[in-house]
N, C-alpha and C positions, 0 to 999 in steps of 0.2 A: 504494500500500500504506500509506503514512504517513497519507493522508487517512482511510482506513478505521479505522486505529488511533486517530487523533484523535477521530473520531466515537464509537468504542466507549468510549474513556476519558471523553469528555464525557457519554455516557449513564450510565456507571457513577457518575461524580461527581454528576450530577443526582439519580440514584436514591438514592445513599448520603446526600447532604446532605438530601434530601427526607425520608427515613425518620428521620434523626436529629432534624431540626427538628420533625417531626410528633409524634414520640413523647417526646422528652426533656423538654419542659415538664410532661408529665403523669405522669412516672415517680414512684412513691412513694419516700419516703426510705429509703435503704439497699438498694434493689433493684439487684442486680448490682454492688454497690459504688459506686453513684452517690449523690451527695448530693441533697438537695432543691433544686429549681430556684431557690428564693429564698435559699438558704443556702450559696452557694459562696464560696470565699476572695476572689476578685476582686470579687464583688458586695459582700461585707462591707467590703472595703477602699475601694471607691468610695463606698459608703454612709457610711462613717466620714469620708471627705474632703468629701463634698458635703452630707450630711445623711441622716437615716435614712428620709426619705420615699421615697428611690429604691428601697430594698429592698421596701417595701410595693407600690410601683408595679410593679416587675418581677414580684413574686409574684402580682399580680392576675390574674384570669381574662381580662381584656381583652388584656393583653400576651401571656399564654400562647396565647390564641386567635389573635392576630396572627402569632406565631412559627409556630404550627401551620399557619396559612394559607399562610405562605411555604414551609413544607415541602411542603404539598400542591401548591402551584404548581411546585415543583421536580420533584415526581413526575410531574406532568402534562407538564412540559417534556421529561423523560426519555422518557415514553411517546410523545410526539409525535415525538421524534427516532428512536425505534425504528420507528415507522410510516413515517417519511419518510427512512429510512436511505440508500437508493440516491440519492435526489435530493440529499441533503446531501453525499454523497461526490462526486457529479458536480459540484456547485457548487464544492467545494473543489479538485477537479482542474482546474477552469476550463472545463468543458464547459457549454454553455447547456442549460437545461431545455427541454422542448417548448414551454412557454408563452412563454419568453423568445425562443426561436428564431422563433416565429410573429410576435412583436412586431418582432423585428429584421428580418424579411423585408419588412415594410411601410415601413421607413425606407430611403430610397435610400442606397447606399453613397457615401462621400465619395471622390473621386479621391485617389490617394496624394500628389500634388504640390500639392494645393490647401490653402491655409492660411486658416483662418477668422479674422477680426479678433476681438480680445479686447476686450470691453466692460468698461472699468474703472469707469465712473461711470454707473449706471443713471439718475441724475437728469438727465444731459445730454440725454436724449431728449425732455424736456419743455421747452417754451419758457418763459423767465422773463418775468415782467411787470415793466415799468419803473414804479417808483412815484415 
């Protein structure tokens, strides 16, 4: 049950962040009480400390487009999680998916008492040349 809730909350978070990041850079000044993307308090404070070129950089269309692209990526991630909801819940519960179980059937199981040696130095497999 907790794995289902975790996936549902992850989907909601992805979609919410995606919508905010997609829409917020392009919101006009004063719309729904929001300030302009390039004129918020923290940006003005950072621009005052570092230089005023930062404010113009953040307000440029390139940065707005990049932030909107991240928002669209979050929306796509949320949609992918909706489509693959059952597989993600099974993976969180610890059950193998059908693809993984077919791969696991090809690998011979290790006997419970057998211990494999641990290779600590991969370079020791190669002979050294005496110079």
